[in-house]
C-alpha positions in Angstrom: 111.1 -86.0 24.9 110.6 -88.3 27.8 112.7 -87.9 31.0 114.7 -91.1 30.3 115.8 -89.9 26.9 116.6 -86.5 28.3 118.8 -88.0 31.0 120.5 -90.3 28.5 121.3 -87.5 26.2 122.4 -85.2 29.0 124.9 -87.9 30.3 126.1 -89.0 26.9 126.1 -85.9 24.8 129.0 -83.6 24.1 128.4 -80.5 22.2 129.2 -80.9 18.5 130.5 -77.3 18.6 132.7 -77.5 21.6 135.9 -77.6 19.5 134.6 -75.9 16.3 131.6 -76.0 14.0 129.5 -78.6 12.3 131.4 -80.1 9.3 130.0 -79.0 6.0 129.7 -82.6 4.7 127.5 -83.5 7.7 125.2 -80.4 7.1 124.9 -81.2 3.4 124.0 -84.9 4.0 121.3 -83.8 6.5 119.9 -81.2 4.2 119.7 -83.7 1.4 117.6 -86.1 3.5 115.5 -83.5 5.4 115.3 -80.3 3.3 112.2 -79.1 5.1 113.6 -79.5 8.6 113.8 -76.3 10.7 115.0 -75.4 14.2 117.6 -78.2 14.1 119.8 -78.7 17.1 123.1 -80.6 16.7 125.1 -82.7 19.2 127.6 -85.5 19.2 126.9 -88.9 20.7 128.7 -92.2 20.5 131.1 -90.8 17.8 128.2 -89.6 15.6 126.7 -86.2 14.8 123.0 -86.1 15.7 120.5 -83.7 14.3 117.4 -83.2 16.5 114.2 -81.6 15.2 110.4 -81.8 15.4 108.3 -82.9 12.4 104.6 -83.7 12.5 104.6 -83.3 16.3 107.3 -85.9 16.8 110.9 -85.5 17.9 113.3 -87.0 15.3 117.0 -87.7 15.8 119.0 -88.3 12.7 122.5 -89.8 13.2 125.5 -89.5 10.8 129.0 -90.9 11.2 132.1 -88.8 10.7 132.1 -89.6 7.0 128.6 -88.0 6.7 127.0 -91.4 6.1 123.5 -91.8 7.5 123.5 -94.2 10.4 119.9 -94.2 11.7 116.8 -92.2 12.3 115.2 -92.3 15.8 111.7 -91.2 16.2 110.3 -90.8 19.7 106.7 -91.9 20.2 104.4 -91.2 23.1 102.7 -94.6 23.3 102.6 -98.0 21.6 99.3 -97.1 19.9 101.2 -94.5 17.8 103.8 -97.0 16.5 103.1 -97.8 12.8 102.0 -101.4 12.2 
């Protein structure tokens, strides 16, 4: 993760578990999309639950709204040469 993303997440993030645990519907929705994901870290940002994990050497953030609907998937890349055409 680059330093800008780290600072952004540090400033904007609030622990998803500060007032409880991850809702079951969010966990189920994530596991349906990414059944092979391991070492998943959760946080809340901008009113969404965000799962962060590493796959194929890339950091992936998967965002869900409070209704457990997928919002977006963010994949960090190291350089423009690694962006798919």
